[in-house]
C-alpha positions in Angstrom: 28.0 -24.8 -24.3 26.0 -22.9 -21.8 22.8 -22.6 -23.7 23.4 -26.3 -24.4 23.6 -27.4 -20.6 20.7 -24.5 -19.7 18.4 -25.8 -22.3 18.5 -29.5 -21.3 17.9 -28.2 -17.5 15.2 -27.0 -18.5 13.9 -29.9 -20.4 14.6 -32.0 -17.4 12.8 -29.6 -15.1 9.9 -29.1 -17.2 10.2 -25.2 -17.2 8.8 -23.1 -19.7 10.6 -20.2 -18.9 14.3 -18.6 -18.6 16.0 -14.9 -17.5 19.1 -13.4 -18.7 21.9 -10.8 -18.2 23.7 -10.2 -21.1 26.9 -10.8 -19.5 25.5 -14.3 -18.5 25.0 -15.7 -22.1 28.3 -13.9 -24.0 31.6 -12.1 -22.9 32.4 -8.4 -22.9 35.5 -8.5 -25.3 37.3 -5.9 -26.0 34.8 -3.3 -26.9 30.8 -2.5 -26.2 30.7 -3.2 -30.3 32.3 -6.3 -30.0 30.0 -7.0 -26.5 26.7 -6.5 -28.4 27.9 -8.7 -31.4 28.9 -11.5 -28.9 25.0 -11.2 -27.5 23.4 -11.2 -30.6 25.4 -14.3 -31.8 24.3 -16.1 -28.9 20.2 -14.4 -28.7 20.3 -16.1 -32.5 21.3 -19.2 -30.7 18.8 -19.0 -27.9 16.1 -18.1 -30.9 16.5 -21.3 -32.6 16.7 -23.5 -29.0 13.8 -22.0 -27.7 11.6 -22.2 -31.1 12.3 -26.3 -31.1 11.9 -27.0 -27.4 9.2 -24.4 -27.2 10.3 -22.2 -24.5 10.3 -18.6 -23.8 12.1 -15.7 -22.2 10.4 -14.0 -18.7 12.7 -11.2 -18.7 16.4 -9.9 -19.9 18.7 -7.6 -18.5 21.9 -5.8 -18.4 25.0 -6.6 -16.3 26.1 -2.9 -15.4 28.0 -3.9 -12.1 30.5 -6.7 -12.3 33.1 -4.5 -14.7 35.2 -2.2 -12.5 33.8 1.2 -14.7 30.6 0.5 -12.9 32.7 0.8 -9.4 30.7 4.5 -8.6 27.7 3.4 -10.3 26.2 2.9 -13.4 23.4 5.7 -14.7 24.2 7.5 -11.5 27.9 7.5 -12.0 29.5 11.1 -11.7 31.3 10.4 -15.1 28.6 11.0 -18.1 30.3 9.1 -20.2 29.4 6.0 -18.4 26.0 6.9 -18.2 26.0 7.7 -22.1 27.9 4.0 -22.0 24.7 1.9 -20.0 22.2 3.7 -22.4 24.0 2.1 -25.6 24.5 -1.5 -23.6 20.6 -1.1 -22.4 19.2 -0.3 -25.8 20.9 -3.0 -27.6 19.8 -5.5 -24.4 16.3 -4.2 -24.8 16.3 -4.8 -28.6 17.7 -8.5 -27.8 15.1 -9.3 -25.1 11.9 -7.9 -27.7 13.9 -10.0 -30.1 13.6 -13.0 -28.7 9.7 -12.3 -27.0 11.0 -11.2 -23.7 7.5 -10.4 -21.3 9.6 -8.0 -19.3 12.7 -5.8 -18.8 14.5 -5.9 -15.8 16.9 -2.7 -14.6 18.9 -4.0 -11.9 21.1 -1.5 -10.1 23.4 -3.2 -8.3 26.0 -0.6 -7.7 23.5 2.8 -8.0 23.9 4.7 -4.5 27.1 6.0 -2.9 29.8 5.2 -0.2 30.4 8.5 1.4 28.8 12.2 1.2 32.1 13.9 0.7 32.8 13.3 -2.7 28.8 12.4 -3.5 26.0 15.1 -5.2 23.0 12.9 -4.2 20.4 15.7 -6.3 22.8 15.0 -9.5 22.6 11.1 -9.4 19.2 11.4 -8.5 18.7 13.5 -11.2 21.0 10.6 -13.4 18.8 8.0 -12.0 15.2 9.7 -13.1 16.3 10.5 -16.4 17.8 6.6 -17.2 14.4 5.4 -16.7 12.9 7.7 -18.8 15.2 7.4 -21.6 14.1 3.4 -21.4 10.8 4.0 -20.8 10.8 6.4 -24.0 12.9 4.0 -26.2 10.5 1.1 -25.0 7.3 2.4 -26.2 9.5 3.5 -29.7 10.3 0.2 -30.6 6.7 -1.6 -29.3 8.1 -3.2 -26.6 4.8 -4.1 -24.3 6.0 -5.6 -21.1 7.0 -3.3 -18.6 10.4 -2.2 -17.1 11.0 -4.0 -14.0 13.3 -2.3 -11.4 14.9 -4.9 -8.7 15.2 -3.2 -5.2 18.4 -3.6 -3.5 19.6 -1.9 -0.1 23.3 -2.5 0.2 25.9 -4.8 -0.8 28.0 -3.6 -2.0 26.9 -0.1 -1.8 25.8 1.3 1.7 23.1 3.9 0.5 21.0 2.5 -2.6 18.6 4.7 -4.6 16.7 1.5 -5.4 16.9 0.3 -1.5 13.4 -0.7 -1.1 9.5 -0.9 -2.2 9.0 2.5 -1.2 12.2 4.5 -1.8 11.8 3.2 -5.4 8.0 4.3 -5.4 8.9 7.6 -4.4 11.4 8.1 -7.4 9.5 6.7 -9.8 6.3 9.2 -8.9 9.0 11.9 -8.9 9.6 11.5 -12.7 5.6 10.3 -13.6 7.1 6.4 -14.7 5.0 4.4 -12.2 2.8 3.1 -14.6 5.2 1.7 -17.3 7.8 0.7 -14.5 7.0 -1.9 -11.7 9.1 -4.1 -9.1 10.7 -7.5 -9.2 11.0 -8.0 -5.7 13.6 -10.4 -3.9 13.2 -11.6 -0.4 16.6 -11.8 0.5 17.2 -7.6 -0.4 13.8 -7.5 1.4 15.9 -9.0 4.3 18.4 -6.3 4.1 16.5 -4.0 3.9 14.8 -4.8 7.6 12.0 -5.6 5.3 10.2 -9.1 5.0 8.8 -10.7 1.4 5.7 -10.5 2.0 5.8 -6.7 3.4 7.5 -5.6 -0.2 5.4 -7.6 -2.1 1.7 -6.2 -0.3 3.4 -2.7 -0.7 4.3 -3.1 -3.7 0.9 -4.2 -4.7 -1.3 -1.3 -2.5 1.1 1.2 -4.9 0.4 -0.4 -8.3 3.8 -1.4 -9.2 3.6 -5.4 -7.7 5.5 -7.0 -11.3 7.7 -10.2 -10.7 9.7 -11.9 -8.4 13.1 -13.5 -7.7 12.1 -16.8 -5.8 15.1 -17.2 -3.6 15.9 -16.6 0.0 18.5 -15.2 2.3 20.3 -15.8 5.7 18.5 -13.8 8.7 21.9 -14.0 10.5 23.7 -13.0 7.6 24.3 -9.0 6.2 24.9 -10.2 2.7 22.8 -11.4 -0.7 23.0 -15.4 -0.2 21.0 -16.0 -3.0 19.9 -19.4 -2.0 16.9 -21.7 -3.3 13.3 -20.9 -1.5 12.3 -24.2 0.7 11.0 -22.5 4.0 7.2 -23.5 3.0 6.0 -20.8 6.0 7.6 -17.8 4.4 6.7 -18.9 0.5 3.0 -19.9 1.5 2.8 -15.9 2.9 4.5 -15.1 -0.3 1.6 -16.7 -2.4 -0.8 -15.3 -0.5 0.6 -12.0 -0.8 0.4 -12.3 -4.8 -3.1 -13.8 -4.7 -4.8 -11.4 -3.1 -3.3 -8.6 -4.9 -4.7 -10.4 -8.3 -1.5 -12.8 -9.0 1.2 -12.2 -11.8 0.1 -10.4 -15.3 3.5 -10.2 -17.4 5.5 -11.1 -14.8 6.4 -14.2 -13.0 9.0 -16.3 -10.6 12.9 -17.0 -11.2 15.3 -18.2 -9.6 18.4 -15.9 -9.0 19.9 -18.4 -6.6 23.2 -20.6 -6.1 23.3 -24.2 -4.4 25.8 -24.0 -1.7 29.1 -24.1 -1.1 29.4 -27.8 -0.3 27.0 -29.1 -3.0 29.4 -29.9 -5.3 27.5 -32.6 -7.7 26.1 -31.7 -10.8 22.9 -33.4 -9.7 22.8 -30.6 -6.4 21.6 -27.9 -8.6 18.6 -30.1 -10.2 17.8 -31.4 -6.7 17.7 -27.3 -5.4 15.5 -26.3 -8.3 12.8 -29.6 -8.0 13.0 -28.9 -3.9 12.4 -25.2 -4.3 9.9 -25.9 -7.4 8.0 -28.1 -4.8 7.8 -25.9 -2.1 6.7 -23.0 -4.0 4.3 -25.1 -4.9 2.8 -26.0 -1.8 3.2 -22.7 -0.8 0.8 -21.9 -3.6 -1.9 -24.5 -2.6 -1.8 -23.5 1.1 -2.4 -19.7 -0.2 -5.1 -20.6 -2.5 -7.1 -22.4 0.8 -6.3 -19.4 2.8 -7.9 -17.3 0.0 -10.7 -19.8 -0.2 -11.6 -19.7 3.6 -11.6 -16.2 4.0 -10.5 -16.0 7.5 -7.5 -14.4 7.7 -9.0 -11.3 4.9 -12.2 -11.5 7.2 -10.3 -10.7 10.3 -8.2 -8.2 8.9 -12.5 -6.7 7.1 -13.3 -6.8 10.3 -10.7 -5.0 12.0 -11.2 -1.8 9.3 -14.7 -2.4 9.5 -15.8 0.7 10.7 -14.2 3.1 7.8 -16.7 1.7 5.6 -19.3 4.0 7.6 -20.5 7.2 5.6 -18.8 9.7 8.1 -15.3 8.0 8.2 -15.6 7.6 4.6 -16.3 11.2 3.9 -12.7 11.8 6.1 -11.2 9.6 3.4 -12.6 11.4 0.8 -11.7 15.0 1.7 -15.1 16.0 2.3 -14.7 17.0 5.6 -12.1 19.4 7.1 -9.4 18.8 10.3 -11.8 21.6 11.9 -15.0 19.9 11.0 -13.6 16.3 11.9 -12.8 18.4 15.4 -16.3 19.1 16.3 -17.7 16.3 15.4 -15.5 14.7 17.7 -16.1 17.0 20.5 -20.4 16.9 19.8 -20.5 13.4 20.0 -17.8 13.1 23.1 -16.1 10.1 21.1 -13.6 8.4 23.5 -12.3 5.8 21.4 -10.9 2.6 23.6 -8.1 0.0 22.3 -8.9 -3.4 20.5 -7.4 -6.4 20.4 -5.2 -7.1 16.8 -5.5 -10.8 17.8 -2.0 -11.4 16.3 -1.8 -15.1 18.5 -4.8 -16.0 17.0 -4.6 -15.1 13.3 -1.0 -16.8 13.7 -2.4 -19.9 15.0 -5.1 -20.0 12.1 -2.3 -19.3 9.7 -0.3 -22.5 11.1 -3.7 -24.7 10.6 -2.8 -24.3 7.3 0.4 -25.3 7.1 
């Protein structure tokens, strides 16, 4: 019934892709074997509907946070039996995702963190996190899954100290295990807010580090310290999001999905459709604004001008490692260099941004 309603919703909205957690589509049952069997049964139904309706799968993922067995984490759990259980669950979900032609696979660590240090071995848990990701990447190559593995940063709620806190912390973990070429990020605005960042910051940093992958295009509430999962409606915010995506060269295998919910007082079935339509319109409007910003080039030219002196040969040499610290110091003393601060022109650029919106 859920599959019927979902594909009818895709038809009404004109949306060509969908995503899922394994627990979204099938009940757990009394064992992992039964759970896997249930997921396979529904996946077969989805496959038939996808072929008939010409729909595609953006990504699949395993829910390793709802069941109470995961209350102390999944891959980072102190119990190795839970680590092994998660490996079996992810293997099956990745198999199903590949079978349905999924373009990505998401690792969503809702509880990969800890509550207190008095009962936690951080070094052990980080070792587990790195090994688990390595196992998934190794298996991805073994079965010929072409898309990237995606991690969705989540700084808190319910866990206080998350190992997947934000773009920077995940990148550090990936570099430690040599996984930065196979694992990218699935970013969400509300998680960026909870980490003390803006959405565009997380996107720009991921792009700069080469790990930008995909987006959950839903927003949070700046006044609330939890994951409200609202549909993206704020056009200025969306425009900045789209601007960073375009500057990064756009998506490759990633895209935008709604991990969003209608509000508690929105109780009519049509409210769900209106939420999707209105948010899709906001994204479209934001994309048009961002495209015009890129076309005009005013914002990017202002930034390029601000960093322009780095293009000079002597300054390029500093970045390229061709000058030592003492040589740089000698050059400064010889030239009598006395640099003065220059305006960042923030208010002017905010005015330029507003002119597009």
